[in-house]
C-alpha positions in Angstrom: -24.1 -6.0 -3.5 -21.6 -3.1 -3.3 -21.6 -0.2 -5.8 -18.5 0.4 -7.8 -18.4 3.5 -10.0 -16.5 3.5 -13.3 -15.3 6.0 -15.9 -13.9 4.4 -19.0 -10.6 6.1 -20.0 -8.2 4.3 -22.4 -6.1 7.4 -23.2 -2.8 8.6 -21.9 -3.8 12.1 -20.7 -3.0 12.1 -17.0 -4.8 15.4 -16.4 -8.0 13.8 -17.7 -7.5 10.8 -15.4 -7.3 13.3 -12.5 -10.6 14.9 -13.7 -12.2 11.5 -13.8 -11.0 10.7 -10.4 -12.5 13.8 -9.0 -15.8 13.1 -10.7 -15.9 9.7 -9.1 -15.0 11.1 -5.7 -17.9 13.5 -5.9 -20.2 10.7 -7.1 -19.3 8.5 -4.1 -19.7 11.4 -1.7 -23.1 12.3 -3.0 -24.3 8.7 -3.1 -23.2 7.8 0.4 -23.8 11.2 2.0 -20.2 11.2 3.0 -19.2 14.0 5.4 -15.5 14.9 5.4 -13.5 15.7 8.5 -11.2 18.7 8.6 -8.1 16.7 7.7 -8.1 13.9 5.2 -4.9 12.2 4.2 -4.6 10.8 0.7 -3.0 7.3 0.7 -0.7 7.1 -2.4 2.3 5.2 -3.7 5.1 7.5 -4.9 6.8 4.9 -7.1 10.3 3.5 -6.6 13.1 5.5 -8.1 13.7 4.4 -11.7 10.1 3.2 -12.1 8.3 4.8 -15.1 4.7 3.4 -14.9 3.6 4.5 -11.4 0.6 6.9 -11.4 2.1 10.4 -11.6 1.5 13.3 -9.2 -0.6 15.2 -11.7 -3.4 12.6 -11.3 -4.0 13.8 -7.8 -4.2 17.6 -8.5 -7.9 17.8 -9.1 -8.9 16.1 -5.9 -6.4 18.2 -3.9 -7.8 21.4 -5.3 -11.4 20.2 -4.6 -10.6 19.3 -1.0 -8.9 22.7 -0.4 -11.9 24.5 -2.0 -14.3 22.9 0.5 -12.2 23.7 3.5 -10.5 20.3 3.9 -6.8 20.0 4.7 -5.2 17.2 2.6 -1.9 15.5 2.8 -0.1 12.6 1.2 0.4 9.6 3.5 2.6 6.6 3.0 4.8 4.1 4.9 8.4 3.1 4.3 9.2 -0.1 2.4 10.5 -3.3 3.9 13.3 -3.8 1.4 16.4 -1.6 1.0 15.9 1.1 -1.6 15.1 4.8 -2.2 12.0 4.6 0.1 13.5 2.7 3.0 13.8 5.7 5.3 11.6 8.8 5.8 14.3 11.2 4.5 15.0 9.2 1.3 11.3 8.4 0.8 10.3 12.1 0.9 13.2 13.0 -1.4 12.0 10.3 -3.9 8.4 11.5 -3.7 9.3 15.1 -4.4 11.6 14.1 -7.2 8.5 12.3 -8.7 6.5 15.6 -8.5 4.6 15.0 -5.3 5.1 18.5 -4.0 1.5 19.8 -3.9 0.8 19.1 -0.2 2.6 17.9 2.9 3.9 14.4 3.0 3.4 12.1 6.1 5.5 9.0 6.4 3.3 7.3 8.9 5.8 4.8 10.4 8.6 7.2 11.2 12.2 7.6 10.2 13.0 3.9 9.5 9.6 2.3 9.6 9.4 1.3 13.2 6.8 3.6 14.6 3.5 1.8 14.9 0.4 1.2 16.9 -1.4 -2.1 17.2 -4.9 -2.9 15.9 -6.4 -6.0 17.5 -8.3 -8.1 14.9 -8.0 -11.7 16.3 -8.3 -13.4 12.9 -7.1 -16.8 11.6 -3.4 -15.8 10.9 -3.0 -12.3 12.4 -4.1 -11.3 15.9 -2.8 -7.8 16.0 -1.8 -5.5 13.1 1.2 -3.2 13.3 -0.1 -0.1 11.5 2.0 3.0 10.9 1.6 5.2 14.0 0.4 8.4 12.2 -2.6 6.6 10.8 -4.0 6.5 14.3 -4.5 10.3 14.2 -7.1 10.2 11.5 -10.5 8.7 11.1 -10.9 9.3 7.3 -8.7 8.6 4.3 -8.9 8.7 0.5 -7.0 5.6 -0.6 -5.9 6.0 -4.2 -4.4 2.9 -5.8 -2.8 1.8 -9.1 -4.1 -1.6 -10.3 -1.2 -3.7 -11.7 0.5 -7.0 -11.1 2.5 -8.2 -8.1 4.9 -11.0 -7.9 3.6 -12.3 -4.5 0.1 -10.9 -4.2 -1.1 -11.6 -7.8 -2.2 -7.9 -8.2 -1.9 -4.7 -6.3 -5.0 -2.6 -5.7 -7.0 -1.2 -2.9 -6.5 -4.2 -0.6 -2.8 -4.1 -1.0 -2.7 -0.3 -0.4 -4.4 -1.1 2.9 -2.4 -4.1 3.9 1.1 -3.2 2.9 0.6 0.5 2.5 -0.7 1.1 6.1 1.6 -1.4 7.8 4.8 -0.5 9.5 8.0 -2.3 8.6 7.2 -4.9 11.2 3.7 -5.3 9.9 5.0 -5.9 6.4 7.3 -8.5 7.8 4.3 -10.1 9.6 2.6 -10.6 6.2 5.7 -11.7 4.2 7.3 -14.1 6.6 6.8 -16.4 9.6 10.2 -15.9 11.0 12.7 -13.1 11.9 15.2 -11.5 9.5 18.4 -13.4 8.7 22.0 -12.2 8.7 24.4 -12.9 5.9 27.6 -13.5 7.8 29.8 -13.0 4.8 28.5 -9.5 4.3 28.3 -8.5 8.0 31.2 -6.2 9.1 30.3 -6.3 12.8 29.7 -2.6 12.9 27.1 -2.9 15.6 24.6 -0.5 14.0 21.8 -3.2 14.2 22.7 -3.9 17.9 22.4 -0.2 18.8 19.1 0.1 16.9 17.3 -2.9 18.4 15.1 -1.8 21.2 14.5 -5.4 22.3 18.0 -6.6 22.8 17.5 -9.3 20.2 20.8 -8.8 18.4 24.3 -9.5 19.5 27.8 -9.6 17.9 29.5 -13.0 18.3 31.5 -11.8 16.4 29.0 -11.3 13.5 25.5 -10.2 14.1 23.1 -12.8 15.4 19.4 -12.3 15.8 17.6 -14.1 18.7 14.3 -15.3 17.3 12.8 -15.5 20.8 13.4 -11.8 21.5 12.8 -10.4 18.0 9.4 -8.7 17.5 9.7 -8.4 13.7 10.0 -4.6 13.6 12.8 -5.0 10.9 14.5 -1.8 11.9 17.8 -3.6 11.6 17.3 -4.1 7.9 17.0 -0.3 7.5 20.2 0.6 9.4 22.6 -2.1 8.2 25.1 -0.2 5.9 26.1 -3.4 4.1 22.7 -4.9 3.3 23.7 -7.9 5.3 20.3 -8.3 7.0 17.5 -9.5 4.7 13.9 -10.6 4.9 13.3 -14.3 5.0 10.7 -14.8 2.3 8.5 -17.8 1.7 6.2 -17.5 4.7 2.9 -19.4 4.4 -0.6 -18.0 3.8 0.7 -14.7 2.5 -2.4 -13.9 0.5 -4.7 -14.6 3.5 -2.5 -12.5 5.8 -2.7 -9.7 3.2 -6.5 -9.7 3.6 -6.3 -9.7 7.4 -3.9 -6.8 7.4 -6.2 -4.9 5.1 -9.0 -5.6 7.5 -6.9 -4.2 10.4 -5.9 -1.1 8.4 -9.6 -0.3 7.5 -11.0 -1.1 11.0 -13.0 1.9 12.4 -11.9 4.1 9.5 -14.2 5.9 7.0 -12.5 5.4 3.6 -13.2 6.3 0.0 -11.3 4.1 -2.5 -10.2 5.3 -6.0 -8.2 3.1 -8.3 -6.5 3.9 -11.6 -6.5 0.9 -14.0 -3.8 2.3 -16.2 -0.2 1.5 -17.0 -0.9 -2.2 -16.1 2.4 -4.0 -15.7 3.3 -7.5 -14.6 5.0 -6.3 -11.5 4.3 -3.5 -9.0 5.5 0.1 -8.7 8.2 -0.9 -6.2 10.3 -2.2 -9.1 12.9 0.5 -9.7 13.2 0.1 -13.5 11.1 0.7 -16.6 8.6 -2.0 -17.2 6.4 -3.0 -20.2 2.7 -2.4 -20.1 1.0 -5.7 -20.7 -2.6 -4.8 -21.6 -4.8 -1.8 -22.5 -5.7 1.1 -20.2 -9.2 0.7 -18.8 -10.1 3.7 -16.7 -10.8 4.8 -13.1 -13.0 3.1 -10.6 -14.2 4.1 -7.1 -16.3 3.0 -4.2 -16.4 2.4 -0.4 -15.9 -1.4 -0.5 -12.3 -2.3 -1.3 -13.1 -5.9 -2.1 -15.8 -5.0 -4.6 -13.5 -2.4 -6.1 -10.6 -4.8 -6.5 -12.9 -7.6 -7.9 -14.3 -5.2 -10.5 -10.8 -4.0 -11.5 -9.6 -7.6 -11.8 -12.7 -8.6 -13.9 -12.2 -5.7 -16.3 -8.5 -6.4 -16.8 -9.2 -10.0 -17.5 -12.0 -9.2 -19.9 -9.9 -6.6 -21.7 -6.8 -8.8 -22.0 -8.6 -12.0 -22.8 -6.4 -13.7 -20.2 -6.7 -14.8 -16.6 -4.1 -12.2 -15.5 -3.4 -12.0 -11.7 -5.9 -14.7 -10.9 -4.1 -15.8 -7.7 -5.1 -12.5 -6.2 -8.7 -13.9 -5.9 -7.5 -15.9 -2.8 -7.0 -12.6 -1.0 -10.5 -11.4 -2.2 -12.2 -14.5 -0.9 -10.5 -14.4 2.4 -11.2 -10.7 2.9 -14.9 -11.4 2.2 -14.8 -14.3 4.6 -13.5 -12.2 7.5 -16.1 -9.4 6.9 -14.1 -6.6 5.2 -16.6 -6.3 2.3 -18.2 -8.2 -0.6 -17.0 -9.5 -3.9 -20.4 -9.1 -5.4 -20.7 -5.7 -7.0 -22.8 -3.5 -9.2 -20.7 -1.7 -11.8 -22.1 1.8 -12.5 -20.6 3.7 -15.4 -20.4 7.4 -14.9 -20.5 9.7 -17.9 
């Protein structure tokens, strides 16, 4: 049974949420005798431009101050998104993050300028053999993964596991999870500019006269999606076993890493923070949870949300939890410990 620490907080004071997050961090550190390394990145989600319910930058202030006080050098770390938007490239991603107030510490975009910088983590699981993880993650042995628990159209919910699986993955790693096949080209939108051909390091794209992607040569890095000026190259959604692949990528992201997980169960919406518009909150705020087992943490968050709402919200996400437990990432069985 894994320990999950919890502070109930149903209010709207984000500074208080940050204080609670720090209290839980200190509790986990003391309980597990955690020893920090000199550099500890904080994995966050900066929120898509136009989104209003992501966890704001002020919620991280207390932990940042604490780390600096004890001689630890913190940074924010994140990866580029798979779709076209304000966080598709490193430059735009950092610009969006800063516009949302994430200016306290340096920002690391782990998978490079357009999401194609990665290293491989062998896991040899049922669906994924090697994970394409953002290259900069390889430089660190420790992380604080801070998540926002909310709904997600494909995953059921987003929490600690999704922060690992999608949040640590490079663009190609995200594509691995979302689809079984390579990106597709919309011939009506393609203007034969050749940007995708120049970008492809694997000679998988040619103009004939429109862009054509060779599925035998394509490695799924998805760099072509980022550079296409017309948005003519898209992901091919609908791949099978997405929820299980999510669990396996989370396993790969956490492999050989020492991670403390903190999750804000606030501003709970039907969809995730990648949606670039204002969304309605669908149930009450609950509080902040933390621990070292991401499966136990997500399970506790899900149980609390369902209990509070009186509905089986985000239930399909339990498929990911069960598969993650099956492959040895952690345990769904947890002891919820309320911290005063």
